N, C-alpha and C positions, 0 to 999 in steps of 0.2 A: 364150676356147679354153685351157685350164690348161696348163698346162707339164706333162707326165710323163716326159720323159727329157731327162738330159743328158749326154753324153759328149765324153770327152778322150780324146785319142787321135794317134800320129804317124802321120807321113804313110805311108799303107803299102807304098808303093816301096821306104821307106828300109828297109836290111837291121839287124836287131834290134828292130823296133819293136813287136812283139808283145809281149816279157816288158813292156816299157813299158805299154801299153794293158792289160795285166793289173792293171798296178801299180796302176792309178789306179783304177779302177772302183768302188772301195768311196769314195773322195773326192768322186766327180761325183756320187754316192747319197744320199752325208752331206749334201753343201751341196744338192740338189733337196730333200734328206729339212726341210731347215731352213726352206725357206722355200714350201714347198706348205701351201695351195695357191696359185699362180701365175702370173696371169693375163697372157695374151701375145695377144692379139684371133686373132690366128690361125696360130701354132705350137705345135706337140705338142711337137715336139724340136729341143734347140741342140747342136750336134756343135761342137766346138773341136779342129781339126787342126792342130797344129805341123807346124814344116816348116824345114830347115835355111836357105830362102834367106830375103832381105828383104823386108819387105811384108805388108800384110792384106788379105784382102778377105771380101767378103760375098757369100754368095749364097742366092738363097732358091728353094725346091724343093718349091711344093704347100705343106703343114703343116713342111718341115724348115728353118730357118734352119743353113747350113754357113761355120761361121766359120773362114777359113787366117791363122794369122798364124807370124811369123817373125823374127828368127832365133834357132834352140833348135838347141843342138847333145845329139843324145841322148846318146852316150858320158858329156858332162857332169853331165845330169840321172838318169842311170843311176846314177851314180858316187855321187850324194852318201848318206847315212848317213837312216837311215830315217825319222827324225823331220825333219830336213831336207827329203828329200822330200817327204815326204806336206804339208807348208807350200806348197813350190814348186807341189807341183799345187794346192793351196786357190786362191793366188792369184792363178796363172794361168786359171783358171777364174774366178774373182771379177772378175778385171779385165777380164776378156774378157765379162761377164755385165753390167758396168758400162757398159761402152761400149755394148753392145749395145741395153740398158735406154734411155740416151740417146738414143741415135739412133731406137730405136723407139717413146719414149715411155710404156717400164715404169717400175714402181715400185720406185724405187731401196732407199729406205729401208729396206726387206724382206730386200734382197738385203746392203746391210750389217748389219745386225743377225744375218743369220746368219752371216756372214765375223767378224763382231766373236769371237762366240759359240763356231766350230769354231776359230777362231785361236789360241784359250785353253783347246783343249783338246789329247787324243790322237789326235783323227779315226778310233780305232775308231766302226768301225759296228754298231751292233745292230738286228737287223731281230726282228719278232715276230711271230705271230699272236696279238692278243691274246681268246687263248677258253681258259678254263680247261674241261679234262673229266676228268669225275672217274673214277673206279671203278664195277663193278655195287656196291660195299655203301658206295661213298663214303669210304672210308677213306682214300683217297689220289687227290692231283689229279695233273694236268700241264698244261703249256703250251708251245709249241714255239716256240723262241730260234733265232736263226741271229747268227752272229760272223761278220761284214767283215772281211777285210784283204787286203792285196796281197801274202797269201802264198797265202791259200785262203777258201773258204767254209764253217763249218761248222756242223752242225745239231744241235744240245742238246735235252733233253728235262730240262725243267723241272720234277723235281717234290716236291710236298708230303707228308708222313707224316703220320697223322693229323692232329693242331692247329698242329703247325711252322709255326712263322713263314718260316723260310729252306728254301729247295728245293736239294736234290742238282742237280748239275747234270752231265746223262750226254751224253756226245757219240754220237750214232750215224751219224754220216756226215760227210763230208768231200769238199771234191773243189774244182778250181780255182776262183777268183774272177773271176768275171762277172757280170756285169750279173742280181739276182735275180730280174726277171723269167722269166728265160731258166731260170733252177733248176730245172728237173724235179723235184728229190727233193722240194723246199721245199712239202710240201703241207699234211699236217693228221696230228694224232696222234688216235690209236682204243684203246682198251683192250678184249682179246681176253679177258682175264677179271681177277681183282683184283689179280694181281702183274704180267702179259703187257701191256706197251704196243707198241702197233708206231706205226711210223714210215710216211703213206700217202702215194705220190707225187701229182702233181697228175692222173694218169691212175687213182688211186682203186688202184694194185695197193702189196702191202706191198715195201718197203725195205729195214727193218729192225724188230731183233725186242728189246728191253730186257725183262731181268725186273729187277725192281725190287729183290728180296731179293739174289740175287744183284747184283745192278749187271754182267753179263756182258749184250754185246749179241750179236746174232745177222744176220748180213752175209745177206741172203737169194741175192742174185746166187752168192756163192761159199761157202755154208751152213758158214760160220767161223764160230768164237765166239770174241770174246776182252774182256777187261775193259775196261768204258767206262771215258772220259778224259776228268775234269773240264776245264774252261778254266785255262789258264797262268795264271803273276803276271799279264800284263800286260791280260788281260779280266776277272780275275776281281771285278776289283774294281766291271764295269762289269754284271758282272749281280747281284751282291749289290744296288748299288742299284736301287732302284725292285719288289724282290721282296719288300718287308717282308709284302703280303695278296697273295693270287692276285687276279692277274690286273691291278696296277697295272702300268703303262706306264713302261717304259723310258725318260729321254729322253737 
């Protein structure tokens, strides 16, 4: 069986655990991105649960492996600077996965390669629907891109005009940082006409509209219009790299 989910969380019984759990979703998913496909035999999900008490236990429940490890002080983790926090979370995930790999007889080389690559990055996570959609007269094309960090999950439309090599990035939606599989708004893009781009949810409902001429976004739920936002400085370089041609995959 291929591993499809890694979860890092703090014990739910501890006050303040929820902010920590939201901040590390994208780190766990980033790690999984870099090892997939990863063969585990019979396990679909690995959950790494941190606790304040010392000790380590591993529990098996059907296709889930639950690793409970401590001691970890929640206040210490949350007090870390952003980059330090990200790399601490990465190390915790990697250390747990390597120990499980040795215990279960899994491949350790791919885990180490993933860690080495991620440890030399900022750990921002880019998620994309690697499909370009053209407007009716084929003068513009667009692709759905998500930017996932500890603060939020932002949905962007990358839009190319005419024969341009670089897209304009338009933020169409923003929500809390949770596992991307559970993001109902991360569905697909569809052109209404030659200038209007629609963001559809997984349920095929229109969530937002982008006027690619004015760069204004209409939020369907509130019927309010706002200028689209571009990625901030820390993430824009990730969007630019890999978008030289429509359909290029961001690494």
